C-alpha positions in Angstrom: 30.5 39.5 71.4 30.2 42.6 73.7 32.8 41.0 76.1 35.2 40.6 73.3 34.8 44.0 72.0 35.0 45.4 75.5 38.3 43.3 76.0 39.9 45.0 72.8 39.0 48.5 74.0 40.5 47.7 77.4 43.7 46.6 75.7 44.0 49.7 73.7 43.4 51.7 76.7 46.1 49.8 78.6 48.6 50.3 75.7 47.7 53.9 75.5 48.4 54.3 79.2 51.7 52.4 79.0 52.7 54.5 76.0 51.9 57.8 77.8 53.6 56.5 80.9 56.8 55.6 79.2 56.9 58.2 76.3 56.1 61.3 78.4 59.2 60.9 80.8 61.4 60.1 77.8 60.2 63.2 76.1 60.9 65.2 79.2 64.4 63.8 79.8 65.0 64.4 76.0 63.9 68.0 76.3 66.0 68.5 79.4 69.1 67.2 77.8 68.7 69.5 74.7 68.1 72.5 77.2 71.2 71.4 79.2 73.5 71.2 76.1 72.1 74.6 74.8 72.7 76.3 78.1 76.4 74.9 78.3 76.9 76.1 74.7 75.5 79.5 75.6 77.6 79.8 78.8 80.8 78.7 76.9 80.1 81.2 74.2 79.5 84.2 76.8 82.6 82.9 78.6 84.6 83.3 75.6 83.4 86.8 74.8 84.0 88.2 78.2 86.9 86.0 79.1 85.4 85.0 82.4 86.2 81.2 81.9 89.1 79.3 80.4 88.0 79.5 76.8 90.6 78.4 74.4 92.5 81.2 72.8 92.1 82.1 69.3 95.3 84.2 68.3 95.0 83.6 64.7 91.6 85.6 64.6 92.3 89.1 63.1 88.9 90.4 62.5 86.6 89.5 65.5 87.4 92.8 67.4 87.1 95.0 64.4 83.9 93.5 63.2 82.3 92.8 66.4 78.7 94.1 67.2 80.3 96.2 69.9 82.9 98.2 68.0 84.6 98.4 64.6 88.0 99.8 65.1 90.5 98.3 62.6 93.2 97.9 65.3 96.3 95.5 65.1 95.6 92.3 67.1 98.4 90.7 68.9 98.6 87.0 69.7 98.5 86.1 73.4 101.5 83.9 73.0 103.5 86.8 71.4 102.9 89.0 74.5 103.6 86.2 77.0 107.0 85.9 75.0 107.5 89.7 75.1 107.1 90.0 79.0 108.9 86.7 79.8 105.5 85.2 80.9 104.6 88.4 82.8 107.6 88.3 85.1 107.4 90.3 88.2 110.5 92.0 87.3 108.8 93.4 84.2 106.1 95.0 86.1 105.9 98.8 85.6 102.8 99.7 87.7 99.6 98.6 89.0 96.2 100.3 88.3 92.6 100.1 89.3 91.8 97.5 86.5 95.1 95.9 85.7 98.9 95.5 85.8 101.4 97.1 83.3 104.3 95.2 82.3 107.4 96.1 80.1 107.8 94.0 76.9 109.8 93.8 73.8 108.0 92.6 70.7 109.5 90.3 68.1 110.0 93.5 65.7 112.2 95.1 68.4 109.5 97.6 69.6 109.5 98.4 73.3 106.0 98.4 74.6 103.9 98.7 77.9 101.5 95.8 78.1 98.3 96.2 80.5 97.1 93.0 81.7 93.4 93.5 82.9 92.6 91.7 86.2 91.0 88.3 85.5 88.5 88.5 88.2 87.4 92.1 87.6 83.8 91.7 86.3 84.0 95.1 84.4 87.3 94.2 82.5 85.5 93.9 79.2 83.8 97.2 79.5 86.9 99.0 80.5 88.9 97.1 77.9 86.4 98.2 75.1 86.3 101.9 76.5 89.9 102.4 76.3 90.2 100.9 72.9 87.2 102.9 71.6 88.8 106.2 73.0 92.3 105.8 72.1 91.7 104.7 68.3 89.8 107.8 67.6 92.5 110.3 69.2 95.8 111.5 67.6 97.7 114.0 69.9 101.4 114.2 70.7 100.8 114.4 74.4 98.5 111.1 74.5 100.0 107.8 74.9 99.5 105.8 71.5 97.8 102.3 71.6 99.6 99.9 69.2 96.9 97.1 69.4 95.4 94.5 71.8 94.5 90.8 72.0 91.4 89.4 70.5 88.3 89.6 72.6 88.3 85.7 72.4 92.0 85.4 73.6 92.8 83.7 76.7 93.4 87.2 78.6 92.5 90.7 77.7 95.9 92.7 76.9 96.2 96.2 75.8 99.7 97.2 74.0 100.9 100.7 74.3 104.0 102.7 73.2 106.5 102.4 76.1 107.3 105.7 77.8 110.6 105.1 79.6 110.9 108.0 82.2 108.3 107.0 84.8 105.5 109.4 85.9 105.3 112.9 87.2 104.3 111.4 90.6 107.5 109.4 90.5 109.6 112.4 90.0 107.8 114.6 92.3 107.5 112.3 95.4 108.2 108.8 94.3 110.9 106.5 93.5 112.4 108.8 90.8 112.9 112.0 93.1 116.2 113.7 92.4 117.3 117.0 93.8 117.5 119.6 90.9 116.1 117.2 88.3 112.6 118.3 87.7 113.4 122.0 87.3 110.8 124.8 87.1 111.0 125.2 83.3 110.6 121.4 83.0 107.6 121.5 85.4 106.0 124.5 83.6 106.3 122.6 80.3 104.6 119.5 82.0 101.7 121.7 82.9 101.2 123.2 79.5 101.6 119.9 77.6 99.1 118.2 80.0 96.7 121.0 79.7 97.0 120.8 75.9 96.2 117.0 75.8 93.2 117.7 78.1 92.0 120.5 75.9 92.1 118.2 73.0 90.2 115.6 74.8 87.4 118.0 75.8 87.2 119.4 72.2 86.8 115.6 71.1 83.8 115.3 73.5 85.8 113.1 76.0 86.3 113.5 79.7 89.3 111.8 81.1 88.0 111.5 84.6 91.1 110.4 86.3 93.5 113.1 85.9 96.4 112.8 88.3 100.3 112.7 88.2 100.4 109.0 88.2 98.6 109.1 84.8 101.0 111.7 83.4 103.9 109.6 81.8 107.2 111.3 80.9 109.5 110.4 77.9 113.3 110.7 78.0 113.1 114.5 77.2 110.4 115.0 79.9 107.8 115.4 77.4 104.2 114.5 78.5 102.0 111.5 77.5 98.6 111.3 79.3 97.6 107.8 79.9 94.9 105.5 81.2 91.4 106.0 79.8 89.8 103.1 81.3 87.1 105.2 83.1 86.9 108.1 80.6 83.6 109.0 79.2 82.5 110.1 75.7 80.4 113.1 76.2 77.3 113.2 74.2 76.5 116.5 72.3 74.0 119.0 73.6 74.2 118.0 77.1 75.4 119.9 80.2 76.4 116.9 82.2 76.4 113.1 82.7 74.7 111.8 85.6 76.8 108.9 86.9 78.3 107.8 90.3 81.7 109.4 90.9 84.8 107.5 90.2 88.4 108.6 90.4 91.4 109.0 92.8 91.1 110.4 96.2 92.5 113.8 96.3 91.6 114.5 92.7 88.0 114.0 92.8 85.7 117.1 91.8 83.7 117.8 95.2 80.7 118.9 93.2 80.7 115.8 91.1 81.2 113.8 94.3 78.2 115.5 95.9 75.8 115.8 92.9 76.8 112.9 90.7 77.0 115.2 87.6 80.1 114.5 85.5 81.3 117.6 83.3 84.3 118.7 81.5 84.9 120.9 84.7 85.6 117.9 86.8 88.9 117.4 84.8 89.6 121.0 85.4 89.4 120.6 89.1 91.7 117.5 89.0 94.2 119.3 86.9 94.0 122.2 89.5 95.4 119.6 91.9 98.1 118.6 89.4 99.2 122.2 89.1 99.4 122.4 93.0 101.6 119.4 93.1 103.8 120.9 90.3 104.7 124.0 92.3 104.6 122.5 95.8 106.2 119.0 95.2 103.6 117.7 97.7 101.4 114.7 97.2 97.5 115.2 96.7 96.9 113.2 99.8 99.2 112.9 102.9 97.8 111.7 106.2 100.9 113.0 107.9 99.6 116.5 107.4 97.2 118.4 109.6 93.8 116.9 109.3 92.5 120.0 107.4 95.2 119.7 105.0 95.5 116.0 104.4 94.0 116.9 100.9 96.5 119.1 99.0 93.6 121.2 97.6 92.4 122.2 101.0 96.0 123.1 101.9 96.5 125.1 98.8 93.2 127.0 99.0 94.0 127.9 102.6 97.6 129.2 101.8 96.6 131.1 98.7 93.7 132.9 100.3 96.2 134.0 102.9 98.7 134.9 100.3 101.2 132.5 102.0 102.8 131.4 98.8 106.1 130.8 100.6 104.4 128.2 102.6 103.0 126.5 99.5 105.7 126.8 96.8 108.6 124.5 96.9 111.7 126.8 97.7 114.0 124.6 95.8 112.5 125.8 92.6 114.0 129.2 93.1 110.9 130.9 94.8 112.1 134.1 96.4 115.7 133.7 95.0 114.6 134.0 91.4 112.1 136.8 90.5 111.1 134.9 87.3 110.3 131.9 89.0 108.5 133.6 91.9 106.3 135.5 89.2 105.5 132.2 87.2 104.9 129.9 90.2 102.7 132.6 91.9 100.6 132.9 88.6 100.3 129.3 88.2 99.0 129.0 92.0 96.6 131.6 91.2 95.3 129.7 88.2 95.1 126.5 90.1 93.1 128.4 92.7 90.5 129.2 90.0 90.5 125.6 88.9 89.8 124.3 92.5 86.6 126.4 93.0 83.9 124.5 94.7 81.2 125.4 92.1 82.1 124.2 88.6 80.7 127.4 87.0 83.5 129.4 88.7 86.2 127.3 87.1 87.8 128.1 83.8 87.3 125.8 80.8 90.4 123.6 80.0 91.0 125.6 76.9 91.1 128.8 78.9 93.5 127.0 81.4 95.8 126.1 78.6 95.9 129.8 77.2 96.8 131.3 80.6 99.5 128.6 80.9 101.0 129.3 77.7 100.9 133.2 78.4 102.7 132.5 81.7 105.3 130.4 79.7 105.8 132.8 77.1 106.2 135.7 79.3 108.9 133.9 81.2 110.7 133.0 77.9 110.4 136.7 76.9 111.8 137.8 80.0 114.6 135.5 80.0 115.6 136.6 76.5 115.5 140.4 77.5 117.7 139.6 80.5 120.2 137.7 78.3 120.2 140.4 75.7 120.9 143.1 78.4 123.7 140.8 79.7 125.3 140.5 76.3 124.9 144.2 75.6 126.7 144.9 79.0 129.6 142.8 78.1 130.3 144.1 74.6 132.3 147.4 74.6 131.0 150.2 72.4 130.9 153.7 72.1 127.3 154.0 73.3 127.0 153.4 77.0 124.1 151.2 78.3 121.1 152.7 79.5 121.0 153.3 83.4 119.3 150.7 85.3 115.9 151.3 86.9 116.4 152.3 90.7 114.9 149.1 92.0 116.8 146.7 89.4 116.1 145.3 85.9 113.9 142.4 87.0 111.4 144.5 89.2 110.9 147.1 86.4 110.3 144.4 83.8 107.9 142.5 86.2 105.9 145.7 86.7 105.2 145.7 82.9 103.8 142.1 82.9 100.2 141.9 83.8 99.5 138.8 86.0 96.1 136.9 85.9 93.8 138.5 88.5 94.3 137.1 91.9 91.0 135.3 93.5 90.4 136.6 97.1 88.1 133.9 98.3 86.4 130.5 97.9 82.7 130.6 98.1 82.4 127.3 100.0 84.7 124.9 102.0 84.3 121.2 101.4 85.3 118.2 103.3 87.0 115.7 101.2 86.5 111.8 101.9 89.2 109.2 101.8 87.3 107.1 99.3 84.9 107.3 96.4 82.2 104.9 95.1 83.5 102.2 92.8 80.4 102.1 90.7 80.1 104.2 87.7 77.5 104.8 85.1 
């Protein structure tokens, strides 16, 4: 009897061992299968959000961007197929320019609108961040001198595409020292207006707690009437209230990067002021911001300008084709702009003016120029009209000199506190 009981117990134990031996591996395989399926689904979903893989496009979606957990913008969504059609499948002949995060193409939409379409690089791991950053900033801004964003593709589209208004006349850089250089086309009044309108756009950005962070002549577009449209907000930053600076690794374009920001990693609105100072020097000199053919101490235009202005060698800095030394009004205005640029290019940010002050000074320089032109024109007309009252005698040194003596120029800076050595490259990482 004992043997029988013992035999049954041994059989139960044997079956239990067999069950465990077979069941546990099956359970493990089942769990692993579930995990693999879940992981693949997760990866596919993440790929569709970041567009890192070949997720199928969803052009019919019109609300995923507006109602996403990242942003809530209410921005028109374009289908990928429509933008492919608009650019003739991103034809090389439609390419307008190439930037740090994408290529810009000319396109024509089905409704007839001409547009510029930025196609973010597929293999740039930060493209979604730049995409969202530019969308967020441009949808909250309204200014006549800022480029308008018409819309974008869905975040789940095959590619990330931004659709802007098309500005047909190239960039300021193109007209100063690029493919669109034409003698006498970019006159001093046009350049003065470019300076004022760009400053107006940047002052508006700063008042909206936004730092552009990549101010340069390549990012200043011109329409058919040479009016300004500031563009490219991919690396711009929203500036929190009640802070003096943002600590972040410097990013920007060599020749324009604020040296204090480069050294201390502290981004402020004065960083844009420095970059704009370089733009002002480009406008009065027609020289590029960086030119390796120049003397090694003057490869960076900022260094060259500081040296010339300190020595009062304005004739070695200002483009003579603008009328410097041949037109008293141009001489006065370009010299005043050079002095303002000098203040913008100070090593220490505390010594630089605010963007609002820069705008005010430029507007004063421009309005004084208009006023002087009007006075000269009236005097010319009066001298041509016969009358019983003879015209007043001219001052001994000439009309223009007498009038210039009555115009107060901004105080001329006499020194730079510290010289700085510019570097050819800046770190690519940002905060």
